[in-house]
C-alpha positions as a Markdown table, in Angstrom:
| # | Residue | x | y | z |
|---|---|---|---|---|
| 1 | Met | 14.1 | -19.9 | -20.6 |
| 2 | Ser | 14.8 | -23.2 | -18.2 |
| 3 | Glu | 13.1 | -25.1 | -15.8 |
| 4 | Ala | 14.6 | -23.8 | -12.6 |
| 5 | Ser | 14.2 | -20.2 | -13.9 |
| 6 | Leu | 10.8 | -21.0 | -14.3 |
| 7 | Asp | 11.2 | -21.7 | -10.5 |
| 8 | Asn | 12.7 | -19.3 | -9.0 |
| 9 | Arg | 10.5 | -16.7 | -10.4 |
| 10 | Arg | 7.3 | -19.0 | -9.4 |
| 11 | Lys | 9.0 | -18.7 | -5.8 |
| 12 | Ile | 10.0 | -14.9 | -5.4 |
| 13 | Leu | 6.6 | -14.3 | -7.0 |
| 14 | Ala | 5.3 | -16.3 | -4.5 |
| 15 | Phe | 6.6 | -14.3 | -1.8 |
| 16 | Ala | 6.2 | -10.8 | -3.4 |
| 17 | Ala | 2.1 | -12.1 | -3.4 |
| 18 | Ile | 2.7 | -13.7 | 0.3 |
| 19 | Val | 3.6 | -9.4 | 1.1 |
| 20 | Glu | 1.5 | -7.2 | -1.0 |
| 21 | Val | -1.6 | -9.7 | 0.5 |
| 22 | Gly | -0.1 | -9.8 | 4.5 |
| 23 | Thr | 0.3 | -5.7 | 4.2 |
| 24 | Gly | -3.4 | -5.2 | 2.7 |
| 25 | Leu | -5.0 | -7.5 | 4.9 |
| 26 | Ala | -2.6 | -5.4 | 7.7 |
| 27 | Leu | -3.7 | -1.9 | 6.1 |
| 28 | Met | -7.8 | -3.4 | 6.4 |
| 29 | Val | -7.5 | -4.1 | 9.9 |
| 30 | Asp | -5.9 | -1.2 | 11.9 |
| 31 | Ser | -4.0 | 1.3 | 9.2 |
| 32 | Ala | -3.2 | 3.7 | 11.3 |
| 33 | Ile | -1.0 | 1.2 | 12.5 |
| 34 | Val | 0.8 | 0.1 | 9.8 |
| 35 | Ala | 1.4 | 4.2 | 8.9 |
| 36 | Ala | 3.1 | 4.5 | 12.4 |
| 37 | Leu | 4.8 | 1.3 | 12.0 |
| 38 | Leu | 6.1 | 2.4 | 8.2 |
| 39 | Leu | 5.7 | 5.9 | 8.4 |
| 40 | Gly | 5.7 | 7.6 | 11.5 |
| 41 | Val | 3.0 | 9.1 | 11.1 |
| 42 | Asp | -0.5 | 9.7 | 12.6 |
| 43 | Leu | -3.3 | 9.2 | 10.3 |
| 44 | Thr | -6.3 | 11.3 | 10.1 |
| 45 | Asp | -9.6 | 9.5 | 9.9 |
| 46 | Val | -9.6 | 10.2 | 6.0 |
| 47 | Gly | -5.7 | 8.4 | 5.8 |
| 48 | Ala | -7.3 | 5.1 | 7.7 |
| 49 | Ile | -10.0 | 5.1 | 5.4 |
| 50 | Leu | -7.7 | 6.0 | 2.2 |
| 51 | Gly | -5.3 | 3.3 | 3.8 |
| 52 | Arg | -8.3 | 0.7 | 4.0 |
| 53 | Cys | -9.0 | 1.1 | 0.2 |
| 54 | Phe | -5.2 | 0.8 | -0.5 |
| 55 | Gly | -5.3 | -2.4 | 1.7 |
| 56 | Ile | -8.3 | -3.7 | -0.6 |
| 57 | Thr | -6.5 | -3.3 | -3.3 |
| 58 | Leu | -3.3 | -4.9 | -2.0 |
| 59 | Val | -4.9 | -7.6 | -1.4 |
| 60 | Ala | -6.4 | -8.2 | -4.9 |
| 61 | Leu | -3.0 | -7.1 | -6.6 |
| 62 | Gly | -1.5 | -10.2 | -4.1 |
| 63 | Leu | -4.3 | -12.5 | -5.3 |
| 64 | Ala | -3.4 | -11.7 | -9.0 |
| 65 | Cys | 0.0 | -12.2 | -8.8 |
| 66 | Trp | 0.0 | -15.7 | -7.5 |
| 67 | Pro | 1.4 | -17.9 | -9.1 |
| 68 | Arg | -0.9 | -21.1 | -10.7 |
| 69 | Pro | 0.4 | -24.4 | -11.5 |
| 70 | Lys | -2.0 | -24.7 | -14.4 |
| 71 | Arg | -4.0 | -21.5 | -16.2 |
| 72 | Thr | -7.4 | -22.0 | -17.4 |
| 73 | Glu | -9.4 | -18.5 | -18.4 |
| 74 | Asp | -12.0 | -19.2 | -16.1 |
| 75 | Asp | -9.5 | -18.9 | -13.1 |
| 76 | Ser | -7.2 | -16.6 | -14.2 |
| 77 | Pro | -5.7 | -15.0 | -11.4 |
| 78 | Ala | -6.8 | -11.1 | -13.0 |
| 79 | Phe | -10.2 | -12.6 | -13.0 |
| 80 | Arg | -9.8 | -13.1 | -9.0 |
| 81 | Ala | -8.3 | -10.1 | -8.1 |
| 82 | Met | -10.4 | -8.1 | -10.4 |
| 83 | Leu | -13.7 | -9.8 | -8.5 |
| 84 | Thr | -12.0 | -9.7 | -5.1 |
| 85 | Tyr | -11.6 | -5.9 | -5.3 |
| 86 | Asn | -14.5 | -4.8 | -7.1 |
| 87 | Ala | -16.9 | -7.3 | -4.6 |
| 88 | Ser | -14.9 | -5.8 | -1.3 |
| 89 | Ile | -14.8 | -1.7 | -2.5 |
| 90 | Ala | -18.3 | -2.3 | -3.0 |
| 91 | Leu | -18.8 | -3.3 | 0.6 |
| 92 | Tyr | -16.4 | -1.4 | 2.3 |
| 93 | Leu | -17.9 | 2.5 | 1.0 |
| 94 | Gly | -21.6 | 1.2 | 1.7 |
| 95 | Tyr | -20.2 | 0.4 | 4.8 |
| 96 | Leu | -18.5 | 4.0 | 5.3 |
| 97 | Gly | -21.9 | 5.4 | 3.8 |
| 98 | Thr | -23.8 | 3.4 | 6.0 |
| 99 | Leu | -22.6 | 2.8 | 9.5 |
| 100 | Gly | -19.8 | 5.5 | 8.6 |
| 101 | His | -22.3 | 8.3 | 8.1 |
| 102 | Leu | -20.3 | 9.5 | 5.4 |
| 103 | Arg | -21.8 | 11.3 | 2.5 |
| 104 | Gly | -19.5 | 12.1 | -0.4 |
| 105 | Leu | -21.4 | 13.3 | -4.0 |
| 106 | Leu | -20.0 | 9.8 | -5.6 |
| 107 | Leu | -20.3 | 7.5 | -2.7 |
| 108 | Trp | -23.5 | 5.8 | -4.0 |
| 109 | Pro | -22.4 | 6.1 | -7.4 |
| 110 | Ala | -19.1 | 4.7 | -6.9 |
| 111 | Val | -21.1 | 1.7 | -4.6 |
| 112 | Ala | -23.1 | 0.8 | -7.7 |
| 113 | Leu | -20.6 | 0.7 | -10.1 |
| 114 | His | -18.7 | -1.0 | -8.2 |
| 115 | Ala | -20.9 | -4.1 | -7.3 |
| 116 | Val | -22.3 | -4.2 | -10.8 |
| 117 | Val | -19.1 | -4.9 | -12.3 |
| 118 | Ala | -18.6 | -7.6 | -9.4 |
| 119 | Val | -22.0 | -9.0 | -9.9 |
| 120 | Leu | -21.0 | -9.2 | -13.9 |
| 121 | Leu | -17.9 | -11.1 | -13.2 |
| 122 | Val | -19.4 | -14.0 | -11.3 |
| 123 | Trp | -22.5 | -13.7 | -14.0 |
| 124 | Thr | -19.8 | -14.3 | -16.7 |
| 125 | Trp | -18.2 | -17.0 | -14.4 |
| 126 | Arg | -21.6 | -18.8 | -13.7 |
| 127 | Lys | -22.3 | -18.5 | -17.3 |
| 128 | Glu | -19.0 | -20.4 | -18.5 |
| 129 | Arg | -19.9 | -23.4 | -16.0 |
| 130 | Leu | -23.2 | -24.0 | -16.4 |
| 131 | Pro | -23.7 | -26.6 | -19.5 |
| 132 | Leu | -25.4 | -25.6 | -22.2 |
| 133 | Gly | -28.7 | -27.1 | -23.3 |
C-alpha cells in the first residue's frame, strides 16, 4: 500500500474515531437529547441508562480506532479501549446501584467483574513498566 494511501486511511480513521468519541460523550452526558435529535423519540429511564452504557462503549471504540504513529505493545489502542471501557462501565454501574438505587440480580457481580478486569489490565501494564531486579 502506498504512503499516500496509508495517510488517507489514517485521516479517515481519525475522523471516524473523533465522531464516535463525540457521539459517545454526548450519549453519556444526555442520551435523551441524542435520541430525540437522532431518532425523534423520547427515552424511558431504562433507555437513558442503556444509552449511557452505549456511550461508554462508543468512547472505547473511538480510542481503539484512533490511529497511532508508532504502535508499541504496551500502548496499544485495544489495551486503552478495554481499560477505558471496563473502568468506566464499572463506575457507571456502581453509580446506578448506589445513587441510582437500581438493584438487578446481576448488577453488583457485573460491577465486580468489570472492576477486576480494569485492575488486571492496569496490573499487567504496570508490571511491564517496572524494572526487573
